[in-house]
C-alpha positions as CSV (number, residue, x, y, z in Angstrom):
1,M,-76.9,-27.2,40.3
2,V,-73.4,-26.2,38.8
3,S,-72.3,-23.3,40.2
4,H,-71.2,-20.4,38.2
5,P,-69.8,-16.9,38.0
6,H,-72.0,-15.5,35.9
7,Q,-75.4,-15.1,37.5
8,G,-77.6,-11.6,36.4
9,T,-76.7,-12.6,32.7
10,T,-78.2,-14.9,30.3
11,S,-77.0,-16.2,26.9
12,S,-76.9,-14.2,23.9
13,A,-78.7,-16.8,22.0
14,L,-81.6,-16.6,24.5
15,T,-81.6,-12.9,23.8
16,R,-81.2,-13.5,20.0
17,L,-84.6,-15.3,20.1
18,S,-86.1,-12.7,22.3
19,V,-84.8,-9.9,19.8
20,N,-86.3,-12.2,17.2
21,A,-89.3,-12.3,18.8
22,A,-89.7,-8.6,19.2
23,R,-89.4,-7.9,15.9
24,L,-92.0,-10.8,14.8
25,L,-94.5,-9.1,16.7
26,G,-94.0,-5.7,15.7
27,V,-92.1,-3.9,18.9
28,P,-90.5,-0.7,17.6
29,P,-86.5,-1.4,17.9
30,H,-85.9,2.1,19.2
31,G,-87.5,0.6,23.1
32,Y,-84.0,-2.2,22.8
33,A,-81.4,-1.6,20.0
34,N,-79.4,0.3,22.8
35,L,-79.8,-2.5,25.8
36,L,-76.5,-3.3,26.9
37,G,-75.9,-6.5,25.1
38,V,-78.1,-6.2,22.2
39,A,-75.5,-4.6,19.6
40,P,-74.8,-6.8,16.8
41,E,-71.0,-8.0,17.6
42,H,-72.3,-9.1,21.1
43,L,-75.9,-10.2,20.4
44,N,-74.4,-12.5,17.6
45,D,-71.3,-13.6,19.9
46,D,-72.2,-16.9,21.6
47,L,-69.3,-16.1,24.1
48,C,-71.1,-13.2,25.7
49,R,-73.5,-13.1,28.1
50,T,-76.4,-10.5,28.0
51,P,-77.6,-8.7,31.1
52,A,-80.7,-10.3,32.3
53,A,-82.1,-6.8,33.1
54,T,-81.7,-6.7,29.0
55,A,-83.8,-9.7,28.4
56,I,-86.5,-8.5,31.0
57,R,-86.8,-5.2,29.3
58,I,-87.4,-6.9,26.1
59,A,-90.1,-8.8,27.4
60,E,-92.0,-6.1,28.9
61,L,-91.8,-4.1,25.8
62,T,-92.9,-7.2,23.5
63,T,-95.9,-8.3,26.4
64,A,-96.8,-4.3,26.2
65,H,-97.4,-4.5,22.7
66,A,-98.9,-7.7,22.0
67,P,-100.6,-11.0,24.3
68,W,-98.1,-12.7,26.6
69,T,-99.2,-15.9,25.2
70,E,-98.2,-14.7,21.4
71,L,-94.7,-14.1,23.0
72,S,-94.5,-17.5,24.1
73,L,-95.3,-19.2,20.8
74,A,-93.6,-16.7,19.3
75,L,-90.3,-17.8,21.2
76,A,-91.1,-21.2,21.2
77,Q,-91.6,-21.4,17.3
78,Q,-88.2,-20.0,16.9
79,S,-86.4,-22.2,18.9
80,S,-85.2,-24.9,16.0
81,I,-82.9,-27.6,17.9
82,G,-79.6,-26.1,18.3
83,S,-80.7,-22.5,18.8
84,L,-79.0,-22.5,22.3
85,G,-76.3,-24.0,22.0
86,V,-74.8,-27.4,24.0
87,W,-77.8,-27.2,26.5
88,D,-80.7,-28.1,23.6
89,Y,-78.2,-31.5,22.6
90,L,-77.7,-32.4,26.3
91,I,-81.5,-32.9,26.5
92,T,-81.7,-34.9,23.0
93,S,-78.6,-36.9,23.0
94,A,-78.6,-38.5,26.4
95,P,-79.4,-42.4,26.5
96,T,-83.5,-41.3,27.8
97,P,-85.3,-38.2,27.5
98,L,-85.2,-38.2,31.5
99,E,-82.1,-38.1,32.0
100,G,-81.2,-35.3,29.3
101,I,-83.8,-32.9,31.0
102,R,-82.0,-34.0,34.3
103,D,-78.9,-32.7,32.6
104,A,-80.4,-29.9,31.2
105,A,-81.4,-28.8,34.8
106,A,-77.8,-29.2,36.3
107,Y,-76.3,-27.0,33.2
108,F,-79.5,-24.5,33.1
109,A,-76.8,-21.8,33.6
110,A,-75.8,-22.3,30.0
111,V,-78.7,-20.6,28.9
112,A,-81.0,-18.6,32.1
113,D,-80.0,-16.5,34.8
114,T,-79.7,-19.0,37.7
115,A,-80.6,-16.4,40.1
116,T,-84.0,-15.4,39.2
117,D,-84.9,-18.9,37.1
118,T,-84.9,-22.7,38.2
119,L,-85.9,-25.7,36.2
120,R,-87.3,-28.3,38.4
121,I,-88.0,-32.1,37.9
122,T,-90.3,-34.2,40.3
123,E,-91.0,-38.0,39.9
124,D,-94.2,-39.1,41.3
125,G,-95.0,-42.6,40.4
126,D,-95.9,-42.6,36.9
127,H,-95.6,-39.1,36.2
128,V,-92.7,-36.8,36.1
129,T,-93.3,-33.2,36.2
130,I,-91.0,-30.2,34.8
131,S,-91.6,-26.8,36.6
132,H,-90.1,-23.4,35.8
133,V,-89.8,-21.0,38.6
134,N,-89.1,-17.4,37.9
135,R,-88.0,-14.8,40.2
136,A,-87.1,-11.9,38.6
137,D,-88.4,-8.6,39.1
138,L,-90.7,-8.0,36.1
139,T,-94.1,-7.4,35.1
140,H,-96.7,-10.1,35.7
141,E,-97.6,-10.5,31.5
142,A,-93.7,-10.8,30.7
143,A,-93.0,-13.3,33.9
144,C,-95.9,-15.2,32.2
145,A,-94.5,-15.1,29.0
146,I,-91.3,-16.6,29.7
147,R,-93.0,-19.2,31.9
148,G,-95.0,-20.3,29.4
149,Y,-92.6,-20.1,26.7
150,A,-90.0,-22.4,29.0
151,L,-93.0,-25.3,29.4
152,G,-93.3,-25.3,25.1
153,L,-89.1,-25.2,25.1
154,Y,-88.8,-28.5,27.2
155,Q,-91.8,-30.1,25.5
156,R,-90.6,-29.1,22.2
157,R,-86.9,-31.2,23.2
158,L,-88.3,-33.8,24.9
159,S,-90.0,-34.8,21.9
160,E,-87.2,-34.2,19.7
161,A,-85.2,-36.8,22.1
162,A,-88.0,-39.3,22.0
163,R,-88.3,-38.6,18.3
164,R,-92.3,-38.4,18.3
165,R,-94.4,-35.5,19.4
166,L,-94.9,-35.9,23.3
167,A,-98.4,-35.5,24.8
168,P,-98.3,-33.4,28.2
169,V,-100.8,-35.7,30.5
170,R,-101.1,-32.0,32.5
171,V,-100.2,-28.5,32.3
172,T,-100.3,-26.1,35.0
173,L,-99.7,-22.0,34.8
174,D,-99.2,-19.2,37.3
175,A,-101.5,-17.0,35.1
176,A,-104.7,-16.4,34.8
177,A,-106.6,-17.4,31.8
178,P,-106.2,-15.3,28.9
179,G,-109.2,-14.2,26.4
180,R,-108.0,-16.6,23.8
181,H,-106.5,-20.1,24.0
182,G,-105.5,-20.8,20.6
183,A,-101.8,-20.0,21.0
184,L,-101.6,-22.0,24.1
185,A,-102.8,-24.9,22.5
186,E,-100.9,-24.5,19.6
187,L,-97.9,-24.3,22.0
188,Y,-98.5,-27.7,24.6
189,G,-100.9,-29.8,21.8
190,T,-103.3,-29.4,24.3
191,R,-106.1,-27.4,25.7
192,A,-106.5,-29.5,29.2
193,I,-104.4,-26.1,30.7
194,D,-105.0,-25.5,34.5
195,F,-104.3,-21.7,35.0
196,E,-104.2,-19.4,38.4
197,A,-102.4,-22.5,39.6
198,P,-99.5,-22.2,42.4
199,D,-96.6,-22.9,39.7
200,S,-96.0,-23.4,36.4
201,S,-95.4,-27.0,35.1
202,I,-96.0,-29.2,32.6
203,T,-96.5,-33.5,33.2
204,F,-96.0,-36.4,31.1
205,L,-96.0,-40.1,31.6
206,A,-92.7,-41.6,33.2
207,S,-92.7,-44.4,30.4
208,D,-92.7,-41.4,27.9
209,L,-89.4,-40.3,29.2
210,K,-87.6,-43.3,30.4
211,V,-87.9,-44.8,26.7
212,P,-84.4,-45.0,25.5
213,V,-83.5,-42.6,22.9
214,P,-83.1,-43.9,19.7
215,H,-79.5,-44.2,17.9
216,A,-78.2,-42.8,21.3
217,Q,-74.2,-42.5,21.2
218,P,-72.7,-44.4,24.4
219,G,-70.4,-41.6,25.8
220,L,-71.9,-38.5,24.2
221,S,-73.5,-36.9,27.1
222,A,-70.2,-36.8,29.1
223,V,-68.7,-35.1,26.2
224,L,-71.8,-32.8,26.2
225,R,-71.4,-32.1,29.7
226,R,-67.9,-31.5,29.5
227,H,-68.4,-28.9,26.8
228,A,-71.2,-27.3,28.8
229,E,-68.6,-26.6,31.7
230,Q,-66.4,-25.0,29.2
231,T,-69.0,-22.9,27.3
232,L,-69.3,-21.7,31.5
233,A,-66.3,-21.5,31.9
234,T,-65.0,-19.0,28.8
235,A,-68.1,-16.9,28.6
236,I,-67.9,-13.3,29.1
237,P,-70.7,-11.5,31.2
238,L,-71.8,-8.2,29.8
239,H,-72.5,-6.4,33.2
240,N,-71.6,-3.1,32.4
241,W,-69.3,-0.6,30.4
242,L,-66.4,-2.0,31.7
243,D,-67.1,-5.2,30.2
244,L,-68.0,-3.9,26.7
245,F,-64.8,-2.6,26.4
246,R,-62.5,-5.4,27.4
247,T,-64.9,-7.3,25.0
248,A,-63.9,-4.9,22.3
249,L,-60.1,-4.5,23.6
250,A,-60.1,-8.4,23.2
251,S,-61.5,-8.9,20.0
252,A,-59.3,-6.1,18.8
253,H,-56.3,-8.3,19.9
254,D,-57.3,-10.9,18.4
255,E,-56.9,-9.4,15.0
256,T,-53.7,-7.0,15.8
257,T,-51.4,-5.2,18.4
258,P,-55.0,-3.3,19.5
259,T,-54.8,0.6,20.1
260,L,-56.6,3.2,21.5
261,S,-58.1,4.5,18.3
262,A,-58.9,1.3,16.9
263,V,-61.1,0.0,20.2
264,A,-62.5,3.8,20.2
265,R,-63.8,3.4,16.6
266,R,-64.9,-0.4,17.8
267,M,-67.2,1.2,20.6
268,T,-68.1,4.2,18.1
269,V,-66.5,6.5,20.8
270,S,-64.1,9.3,20.6
271,T,-60.3,8.5,22.2
272,R,-61.2,10.8,24.6
273,T,-64.2,9.7,25.8
274,L,-63.1,6.5,26.2
275,Q,-60.2,7.4,28.2
276,R,-62.6,9.5,30.7
277,R,-65.1,6.5,30.8
278,L,-62.2,4.5,31.8
279,D,-60.8,6.9,34.6
280,E,-64.5,6.8,35.7
281,H,-63.9,3.0,36.3
282,G,-60.8,3.4,38.1
283,T,-58.4,2.0,35.6
284,T,-56.5,2.9,32.5
285,W,-55.6,2.1,28.8
286,N,-52.4,0.7,30.0
287,N,-53.8,-1.5,32.7
288,E,-56.0,-3.0,30.5
289,V,-53.9,-4.1,27.9
290,E,-51.1,-5.4,30.0
291,T,-54.3,-7.3,32.1
292,L,-55.3,-8.8,28.6
293,R,-51.5,-9.5,27.5
294,R,-51.0,-11.1,30.6
295,A,-54.0,-13.6,30.2
296,Q,-53.0,-14.5,27.0
297,I,-49.4,-15.1,27.8
298,T,-50.3,-17.1,30.8
299,R,-52.5,-19.2,28.8
300,L,-50.2,-19.9,25.9
301,L,-47.5,-20.8,27.7
302,H,-50.0,-23.0,29.7
303,D,-51.7,-24.4,27.0
304,T,-49.0,-24.5,23.6
305,D,-45.7,-25.2,23.1
306,L,-44.8,-21.9,21.2
307,G,-41.4,-20.6,21.6
308,I,-40.8,-17.2,23.8
309,D,-40.3,-15.6,20.5
310,A,-43.3,-16.7,19.1
311,I,-45.7,-15.5,22.3
312,A,-44.1,-12.3,22.5
313,A,-44.6,-11.7,18.8
314,R,-48.0,-13.0,19.2
315,S,-49.1,-10.7,22.3
316,G,-47.5,-7.7,20.8
317,Y,-44.3,-7.3,22.6
318,A,-40.6,-6.3,20.7
319,D,-39.1,-9.2,21.4
320,A,-38.5,-12.0,24.4
321,R,-36.5,-10.2,26.4
322,A,-39.6,-7.6,27.2
323,L,-41.7,-10.5,27.4
324,R,-39.3,-12.0,30.4
325,R,-39.2,-9.0,31.9
326,A,-43.4,-8.6,32.1
327,V,-43.4,-11.9,33.2
328,Q,-41.0,-11.2,35.8
329,R,-42.9,-8.5,36.9
330,W,-46.5,-10.1,37.3
331,Y,-45.3,-13.4,39.0
332,G,-41.2,-13.2,39.8
333,T,-40.2,-15.8,37.8
334,T,-39.4,-17.0,34.4
335,P,-41.6,-17.9,31.4
336,A,-40.1,-21.0,31.6
337,A,-40.5,-22.0,34.9
338,L,-43.9,-20.4,34.7
339,R,-44.7,-22.9,32.2
340,R,-43.8,-25.7,34.2
341,T,-45.5,-24.8,37.4
342,G,-48.1,-22.5,36.8
343,P,-49.1,-19.4,38.6
344,P,-49.2,-18.9,41.8
345,D,-52.9,-19.7,43.3
346,D,-53.2,-15.9,44.0
347,G,-52.2,-14.8,40.4
348,G,-49.1,-13.8,41.2
349,T,-48.0,-10.0,41.9
350,A,-50.9,-8.3,41.2
351,L,-51.9,-5.3,38.7
352,P,-53.4,-2.0,39.4
353,D,-57.2,-3.1,40.3
354,T,-59.2,-2.3,37.1
355,G,-62.5,-3.2,38.3
């Protein structure tokens, strides 16, 4: 499993599916609209990682309003190819469906919270079994919906990779048999489902998953794996209010030199409230702006050929002299030397703690 620093969060793409399913099933939006990460600027930003607690709450609200089987089906029906970003294409672009689902398991962190959810693949002779394990602290109905959807998603992606609907040999669910099986029969294409099983899994013929994918492009899987790694490396986890503030600050900085009032407007609070909340989190406006500038300047020096004057202008400094003073304060060196050697392993002279 590829390690990542974003446990406790899920991709915004997965949260978008959950919100859309809740709407389709008639869940009143006032129950989830104010949850962390559901604001449009975060929900529609693929760089943002939504707190897993948000996704859990939406699932619980939805299964309190509709049967868990309906939620599983609604999520799967919305999960068209590409809806989960590069993770989808890891499965559909590999040389074989089996290699694709193995890549998907290795980079499961690109969509899910690997602290609680696991995709397991077991080969046993003529069969391949794909299991979804969920250990999150949520209601049983919501857990059933998540596991049920996951198995349907895996079947859909594998079928898209094979360019034909793959019929499972067996489906097992860690859930009591529902009163009606119609939604699950539609989801899996079979009524042969074992309930109250030790785990939730879907089994295919190994021969179906080992057939070469039509029109597979050599080398594409390696490109997609690198893209998945980059997606995780650049993701922004929204664990708390300070994460939301830093996302708003970065967005404002991308457009112009950020001001306290501009970021306060983005967050729909007063400047006084914004300053108070920063103080509660042990930081200040000036500290946060300087931290953002330091990261941007370091990146521009390392990744571009821009001159010092251009970097100063782009970073909000009055001139190159002001930028040189800042780099000296942070790293004890000059921009030219920093460009040649990169920042020290310890990040140089630390700014005040902003966490």
